[in-house]
C-alpha positions as CSV (number, residue, x, y, z in Angstrom):
1,M,118.9,-103.7,172.0
2,T,116.7,-102.2,174.6
3,Q,116.6,-98.9,172.8
4,L,115.4,-100.8,169.7
5,R,112.7,-102.5,171.6
6,E,111.5,-99.3,173.3
7,I,111.3,-97.5,169.9
8,E,109.5,-100.4,168.4
9,E,107.0,-100.5,171.2
10,R,106.4,-96.7,170.8
11,A,105.9,-97.1,167.1
12,M,103.3,-99.9,167.6
13,E,101.5,-97.9,170.3
14,E,101.3,-94.8,168.0
15,L,100.2,-96.9,165.1
16,K,97.4,-98.4,167.1
17,E,96.2,-94.8,168.0
18,I,96.2,-93.9,164.4
19,I,94.3,-97.0,163.5
20,Q,91.7,-96.3,166.2
21,Q,91.1,-92.9,164.6
22,G,90.6,-94.5,161.2
23,P,86.7,-94.3,161.3
24,G,87.1,-90.6,160.3
25,W,88.7,-91.6,157.1
26,L,86.2,-94.2,156.4
27,E,83.3,-91.8,157.0
28,L,84.8,-89.4,154.5
29,S,85.1,-92.2,152.0
30,E,81.4,-93.1,152.5
31,I,80.3,-89.5,152.2
32,S,82.2,-89.0,148.9
33,E,80.6,-92.1,147.5
34,Q,77.1,-90.7,147.9
35,T,75.7,-89.3,144.7
36,D,74.3,-86.1,146.3
37,Y,76.5,-85.3,149.3
38,D,77.0,-81.8,150.8
39,L,80.4,-80.6,149.8
40,E,80.6,-78.1,152.7
41,T,79.9,-80.9,155.3
42,F,82.5,-83.1,153.5
43,V,85.2,-80.3,153.6
44,N,84.5,-79.5,157.3
45,K,84.8,-83.2,158.3
46,A,87.9,-83.6,156.1
47,E,89.5,-80.7,157.9
48,C,88.7,-82.1,161.3
49,V,90.1,-85.6,160.3
50,V,93.3,-84.1,158.9
51,V,93.9,-82.0,162.0
52,Q,93.2,-85.0,164.3
53,Q,95.4,-87.3,162.2
54,G,98.2,-84.9,161.2
55,K,100.0,-84.9,164.6
56,P,99.8,-88.6,165.1
57,L,101.0,-89.3,161.5
58,S,103.9,-86.8,161.9
59,A,104.8,-88.4,165.3
60,Q,104.6,-91.9,163.7
61,Q,106.9,-90.8,160.9
62,D,109.5,-89.5,163.5
63,V,109.3,-92.8,165.4
64,I,109.8,-94.9,162.3
65,K,112.8,-92.8,161.3
66,A,114.3,-93.3,164.8
67,L,113.6,-97.0,164.5
68,C,115.3,-97.3,161.1
69,L,118.4,-95.5,162.6
70,V,118.6,-97.7,165.6
71,M,118.3,-100.8,163.4
72,Q,121.1,-99.6,161.2
73,L,123.2,-98.9,164.2
74,A,122.5,-102.3,165.7
75,K,123.5,-104.0,162.3
76,Q,126.7,-102.0,162.3
77,V,127.6,-103.0,165.8
78,S,126.8,-106.6,165.1
79,K,129.1,-106.5,162.0
80,Q,131.9,-105.1,164.1
81,I,131.5,-107.7,166.8
82,N,131.7,-110.5,164.2
């Protein structure tokens, strides 16, 4: 169960990091809602946000997969004990 708790904590920490970087997505949304926005500026900002968010999102996906696996194993062990 400690492994489950450790992975859960890691998932929450990484999710908080992703959320903190959220203003980049919000800024892109606001830019795109302007009637006369500069497409080049939008694309440049979008590239930056994707690069900044890409690694954390990929890492979060890996942690979530690990968390699912540990949860499944814990359920199997629990069934075997009962």
